[in-house]
Every structure is written in structure tokens, then in C-alpha cells.
C-alpha positions in Angstrom: 1.1 -14.3 -22.8 1.0 -11.8 -19.8 -0.6 -8.6 -20.4 1.0 -5.4 -18.4 -0.3 -2.2 -18.5 1.5 1.1 -16.8 0.0 4.1 -15.6 0.8 7.0 -13.6 3.0 8.9 -15.5 3.3 12.7 -16.0 4.7 15.8 -15.8 6.1 16.9 -12.8 8.5 20.0 -11.2 12.1 18.8 -10.1 12.0 17.8 -6.3 8.0 16.2 -6.3 6.6 13.0 -6.8 5.2 10.6 -8.8 4.1 7.0 -8.4 3.3 4.7 -11.3 1.6 1.7 -11.1 1.6 -1.7 -13.2 -0.9 -4.3 -13.4 0.0 -7.6 -15.0 -2.4 -10.6 -15.6 -0.7 -13.2 -14.6 -2.6 -16.0 -12.7 1.2 -16.2 -11.1 1.6 -13.0 -10.3 2.6 -13.7 -6.7 5.1 -16.0 -7.9 7.1 -13.9 -10.2 9.6 -11.1 -9.6 8.4 -7.9 -11.1 10.4 -4.6 -12.0 11.2 -1.2 -13.6 13.2 -0.1 -15.9 13.6 3.2 -17.7 14.8 4.4 -21.0 15.7 8.1 -21.2 16.2 9.8 -24.9 19.2 8.6 -27.0 20.1 6.1 -24.0 19.6 2.1 -23.3 16.9 0.9 -21.7 18.1 0.5 -17.6 16.9 -1.4 -14.9 15.5 0.7 -12.2 14.1 -1.5 -9.6 13.0 -5.0 -9.0 10.9 -7.1 -6.4 11.1 -10.8 -5.8 8.2 -12.9 -5.0 9.0 -13.0 -1.3 9.2 -8.8 -1.3 13.1 -8.6 -1.4 13.9 -5.2 -3.4 17.2 -3.8 -5.4 17.4 -0.1 -6.8 19.9 1.2 -9.0 22.5 3.6 -7.0 21.1 6.5 -8.9 17.5 6.2 -7.3 18.2 4.5 -4.1 16.7 6.2 -1.1 14.5 8.2 -3.5 12.1 5.6 -5.4 10.5 2.7 -3.6 9.2 -0.3 -5.1 6.1 -2.3 -3.6 3.7 -5.3 -4.6 0.2 -5.8 -4.1 -0.3 -9.7 -4.8 -4.2 -9.5 -4.3 -4.4 -6.9 -7.2 -1.7 -8.2 -9.2 -0.2 -5.0 -9.0 3.3 -3.5 -8.8 4.4 0.3 -7.8 6.9 2.4 -8.0 6.8 5.4 -5.8 9.1 8.3 -6.8 9.9 11.0 -4.5 12.9 14.3 -5.0 12.6 13.9 -9.2 15.3 15.2 -10.8 15.3 16.2 -14.5 17.8 13.1 -15.1 14.8 10.6 -14.1 13.1 12.1 -17.2 12.4 8.7 -19.5 9.9 6.2 -20.6 9.1 3.9 -17.5 8.5 0.4 -18.4 6.9 -2.5 -16.2 8.6 -6.1 -16.6 6.5 -8.8 -15.3 9.6 -11.7 -14.8 9.2 -15.5 -15.0 10.0 -16.8 -11.6 12.8 -15.0 -10.6 14.0 -14.0 -14.0 13.1 -10.3 -15.3 14.1 -8.4 -18.5 14.2 -10.1 -21.7 12.6 -13.4 -20.2 9.2 -12.0 -19.0 6.9 -9.6 -20.6 6.9 -5.9 -21.2 4.3 -3.1 -20.9 3.8 -0.2 -23.4 5.8 2.1 -21.1 4.4 5.5 -19.2 6.1 8.9 -20.0 7.7 10.5 -16.7 9.1 14.3 -17.4 10.6 16.4 -15.0 10.9 20.1 -15.5 14.0 21.6 -13.7 
């Protein structure tokens, strides 16, 4: 079982920035895709961004150009830099450690970190 721990959430004003961090315990970290999901109150969990083992990235349309996902394999850490935050970005953000290229329920989840954007 992979242990996943997120940090970096908080309260920020609209237009501000936050950086989320996620550490995963897997010895095969560098070989796995990593992803960030979020869940807003009353809504389903949605994929925000993922990064493959070779660094290819994908973003959901609503965060394209504002969020950046990156990884540091030496630290078993993935980051989500969030700029130009909007009130609709308010959600609990979850890190997901994939199994190989498979993210989501095939992988391991963290407990989540709250991001609140005030307008």
C-alpha cells in the first residue's frame, strides 16, 4: 500500500496563488503517473491534472494555463502550482499515486487538502 500525503492547502484571495505538494511512499515513484483531483461541495470528484512517468502533462480545461503540475522523483514528490485562483477552484484537493500509467481508483489516494478561494 502506497502512503500518500498532501500539504499546502489554505485560504487565499481570488487572483492569488498556492502550491500543493504530495509525497508518495512508493519505491517505484518515478515509474508511476501522478495526478491531482478535486472535489467541491455537492460535486463529484474531478481530475485536475496528471503527469506521466516521463513528464507528459494533461490539464482539465478549466485550469489550463493557470495550474502547473510537476514532479521531483528524487524527493518522491509531485507539485501543483495554482495561479490566478478563482472562487470556483475552491475544493478539497486529492493527490493520486498511479499504478504505472493507471491513475484514479487503480492507484492510492491521500486524505486531501482544503483549498478555499475567497472572492
